[in-house]
N, C-alpha and C positions, 0 to 999 in steps of 0.2 A: 380522584377519576369514572367517570359515570365508563370510558370506552380508556385504551389503545391511544396515543397518537401515532399513526401511519405516517409512511413517506413513500414517493418511488426515487426512487435511483441514478441520473445518467449517465454515463460515459460510466457503469461502476465497477472496470477491473476488477481485480480479485474481489472487491469484498472490504476494506481497510476501513472506508469512513461508515457504510452500514453495520460492522462488525458491533464499531465506538455506541451507534444507534439502537443499533438493537440493546446490547451488553442495558442501557439505560431503558426495558424499556417499553421501546419503540417496535411499531408493523409494518415487514414494511411486505409494500404492495409490488413491489415489479421491478427489477431490476433489468433498465437494458445496456446493451454489451456486443459491442461486437463482433470482439475477438471472441474463434470460440472454444481456446483454452483454457480464459478464465468464464466463460457462461462455461465449460463444468468446473471448475474451481467453486465458482457460482451455488451449480448444483445442490456437487458435496456438502458443503459450508450449511444449505440448505437443507439437506437432510437427519443436519447434527444436531441441527435447531431444533429439527422438525422432533425427531427423537427421542433423542436432551429431554420435549416435554411432552411429552409420550413416555416417560423411562424407562423409556428401547435401548438405553447407548452405547448397550454389547452387542446390536450389534451392526452398533457403526464402526464399533472398537472391533469387532470379527476384521471391519474393513482394512484395518490399520495392519493389523496384527498381516495379510491379506488371503485370514480364512475366509473370507467373498471376494468379488468381481465388484471390479466397480456398477455395471447391470444390472443383477444379483445385490448389491445395498441401494439402487435406484432405485429397483421393483417393492421394493418395501416404502415404499415411500408411495401421496397420497398425488395425482397426475396436478390436480393445482399446481403445487409446489414444487415441482421442476418445472412447469408454465411461465412461470411467475419469472422465470430465467428466460430473459428475451433475445435472443442472437442473433440481430441486425444493428446495420449502422441508421442513425437519427441521419432522418434528410426527406427529403418532400417523398421520396421517392418507398419509401418504408414506413414513413410514418400513420399513416391509416393502418395497414395493420399490425404497428405497435400502440394504435389508438388501442382499437380490436380485444385484442388483449389487456390493457391495462382496462378497461372498463367494465371485462367478463370477470375480471381480479377484486377489484370495485363491489362491483355488488351494489351498486348507487353510494355509496357511501365517497363526502367530502375530500380531499385528499387533503392533511396538514403540514403538511410539508417534501420539500421538494430539494434534494442532497449531488452529487455532482460534478465533478467539475471537467468540458474537454480535454485532452489528450495535449501534453504543454507541451512538444515536440519543436509547437511553430511560435513559443513565445519565449522558450528557451532561451540562454546566455546561452550555455553549449549549441546547441539546435540550429543558433545562426552561427555562428562559427562556420560547423562542418555545413550552414549551405551556402553557397555560390554565387547567389543570388540576395542574401538574409529571410529567407521565408519568402522572399517576398510574391503576394500571387495565390498559395497554397492555401487549399479550400478550409486548412484544419483554424486558422485566425479566427472565421469567421462560425465553426459552430457553438459562439454566444445566443447567435441567434435563434442556432434552434432554439437551443435553455428556456430562446424567451417566449417561442415560441406554444412550448412546454408549456409554461409562466398560465402567458395567454391561457389555452384553454383549458387545465385545473383551477385554477389562479390559488394554491394553497395556500396556511395564513403564514407561511416563511417560508424563505430557500435561504442553504448550507451550500457557498458556491469557492470550491476550493483549486488555486491552481501558485506556479511560479513565480515568483519575482521579478524574473523577465518583463513579464503581464505587464509591468510600469513604466517598461521604457520603449517593447516591445514600438514598434513600429512612431518609432520617439511620443509615444504613449496615449494614440488616435484614435489605441483597441480599445486601451480603459476605460474612453473619456466620450469612444462611443457606448460600449456596454450601461455606462450609464445613464448617457440618456436612453439607452433603448429600457433596461429597466422599469427607469423613471415614469415613458411612457406604458410602460403594462403597468402600472399601475402599482410600482410599489416603491416605498426608498429605501437604499444603503447603508450599510461601512462594510467601510476596506480597516480589513487588523493585517497583518504583520505579523505571522507567527511565528516562534522555534521549539521544533519541535522535546526539546530537552527540557523545556519548562513542566512540559506536560507527564514527563516520568519518560520518556522515552532518551535509550545512551547513546545520542546520533547527534551524530547538527546541520539537523534539517530546517531553513527559514522558506517559507507560504505565504500567500495572502487566503489568507479566506474574505471569500464579500459577504455577508447577511443579506437578506433583503425585508423585510415586513412589507405586508399586502399594507396600503395609502389605509385604506377606511380601520385600523385598527390603529390604539393609541397603543403602543409599545418602543417600553423606553429599552436598549438593549446595554445585556453587560458585557464590561469589559476583557475580555478572551486573552487578550495580551496582559493583563496583571494576571495571567497563574498561574501556580506555580505550587509545583514537586519540592515539596518544602529537602524529604532528607537524597542527601549525597554518595549515588556510589558507581563502583565503575565498572571497567565492562568485563573484564576479569571475572563479575560476576552473573554479568551474564552470558559469558559461559564454563564457567570454570565444572560447571555439574556433566557435562559433553567427555563423550566416551573420545578419547585420542586416537585419534586417527588419519595417516600417513597416507599421499598424495596418491585420487584411484582407490582409494579402502572403502570401506560404510557400508550400509545398510540401507533402500528407499523402503524400504517397510520393516516395522517394529524389532527399535535395536534397544538393548535395555541401558536405561543412566549410569552412566558412572560412578555418581555424588550425591543427592539424598539433596532435597532443593535445598533453599536456601531465598530467605525476607522477600530480596528484593524482586525474585520467580513466586513464588509464591503473592505479591499484591500486587504485579504488576500484569497477576494474572497468564502467565504465561506460563507455569506448572498448575495447573487447574484443575488440578484432582484424575485425570484419564492418562496415567504414567505409566505412556504408549509412547518412541521417538521413531517420529520419523523422516527421511530423506534429510538421512546425516550423510550424507556421498561426498566427497572430497574429488575434485576430477585429478583426472592424470594431465600432469605439468612433466614436458622436458627438463635432463637436466638443463638444459640452459638457462630456464627463467628459476627449475629447483635453484643452483649455486645464486641464480640474481635474488632469487627469496633469498637466500640465510645471508646472503651479504644486506639488502636490505634490512633483518633484522636484527641484524649487527650491529647496524648504525642507532638503531633506537635503541639499541641498550643501553648506549652508550652517548642519550639524550640529542641522537640528532636522526633528520629523517637523509633520507642517500638520494641524491640529481644526476638526475639520469647521465653528468656529463664527470659523475667519478668511477663509475664504471668503469676497469678494465678493455679497451678499444674490441677483447676477444666476443669478449659481452653486447658488446653495440649492437643492433639490427637495424633504429631505425634511420636513418639518415636525418631528419630533423633532427636536433639538438641545444634549436634554441627555444621552443616553448611544452612545454608540456612536460616540464623535467624531472617532474612527482607523479611521473606513470608506472613510480616505482614505489608501495604504498602501504606498511604496515597498517593493522588497525591496531593498534598504540591500546595492551588491555589494565596498566595502567589508570589513562582516560577518564576522563569523567562522562564521555559524549563519542562517539568515531565519527568519521567523516560524512557525510551524504551515503547515503547505498543510491544509485543510481543503474536504469533500463541498461546500461552498458556490462553493467557484472554481467548477462549475459550472456557480449562478449569472451572476454575470461576477465580473471581473478586477481589480477593482475593490482590492483586499484585494493583489494582487501583481500592481503597475507594475513594469514595465523603468527601473532603471538611468540610466536608458542616454538621456535626456531628447530626443537625434537618432530613436529610431524610436518612442515618445511612444506605450506601445502596455503594457496586460498579454503576461501573464506565453505560451506557447506550450503545447503538451500536455506539449511535449517540455521546458524548460525542467521543466516541474513536476516531474516522471517525477523527473528530472535533481537536486533538490530531494527526492525520496521516495526514491533516490541508485539507480532500476530502472536498469538498462544499455541502453543508445538501439539494440542493434534486439530490446526487449522492444514487444509491439507491441499496442496499443491497443483493443480493438473494438469495434465498437456493431451492435445487429442487424440493420442493413441496411448491406451494408456502403461504406464511405464518406459515410456517415450519423455520425457518431462523434466527434464533436470533448463535448460536452456527458456522451454516458457515459465518452470518455474522462477527461475528467477529474471525475467520480465517484468514479473503480471508484481511481481516484492519492489524490483525493483524502483514503479509507474506510479503504486496505493503510497497511501493515507495511511501513518503509523491509528490500530486498532485505540490507544491508551490516550490520540488527541480527541481523534473523535467521539472518542466517550467522555472526556470532559463537555469540552466544544455541544455534542449533547444533554451531559447536566446540566449545562448552564445555560440553555434557552425549554428546557422542561416546564419548568413554572410559570414561563411567558407564554408558551401556545397550551399549557393547559386553561388557562384562568382567557383564554380570550373565546 
């Protein structure tokens, strides 16, 4: 290739989708994201990639060790790199300013690819179940219209659009049909894939829709990304085994040593990738009642059973609803090939993500949740206020695209894009 393929990431979140494309050698032109905390995460990751390219990773390590502040880290990074993270909601009000900054970053180059997916709450089954009117009238239902406007403006060769399975059924399928019509009108043929993250090597049960669009002027045959398989079998225990055992309320946000040496899966997945500095391995504090329930849940799993809320002693029941969500206390099975889906609700409590080690008796840490999503350990999730970031970090992780899955999708279309 005479040049690196480039991309714009819309609704970028914490950058999981982008990370996969960067690993495959693509150049990010801009990330557009409305959440301020996620934008700090994107800036910190941009700092990592810049310092890595400049062979100055010691500076990034200083940040992970808490030897320099976030502002101190950013002072080492060119302004253009940080400005490429655009903290604005996509929409008519902000699009002119977003386009102005993208134009500055592009510097008269063409755009190869647009990636990203609008927030999924409007399409998700869980989001509709919690909504009194099934998300009808929610403006997030129509953010795909904005996505299409960016396709029209930048005319990328291809686009990659990620969303939840509920997109197929939301509005009895009308949103998906309207998307197909709109993308066709903007000049793109599309193909819809239903993928499972565990087929890409992610140790998590996570089903998603990937829509890949190709400009009609190009004669492109897409690869079948549903056929991608990670052939080796691993267990969740391999993902967690090298982390220091901690109890509820324990741990260190910045710089703690690993418990054991790395193993094959962690190396092959890029989770342990050479920077042997562990961060954000801090356990939530839990009430005595919750810890007792966690013990019971782990004991059930050790017997090959899952805890139903109705089987708890009455003194431990505090929820009036005993007819639905009966698996609200759920252990991450260490012996399974993949965990339950990591969702943004993990930011509210850890009851659905109980650590399998009964001695630790707690829910997962930010780092453990990030590993289930296949983020490398040197990926630092920021909050708006430095050091005050656990809830924001969990939310970003739950909403993210697993980088391992993104990397394999990026790889599968790389040769096609290069030859266009």
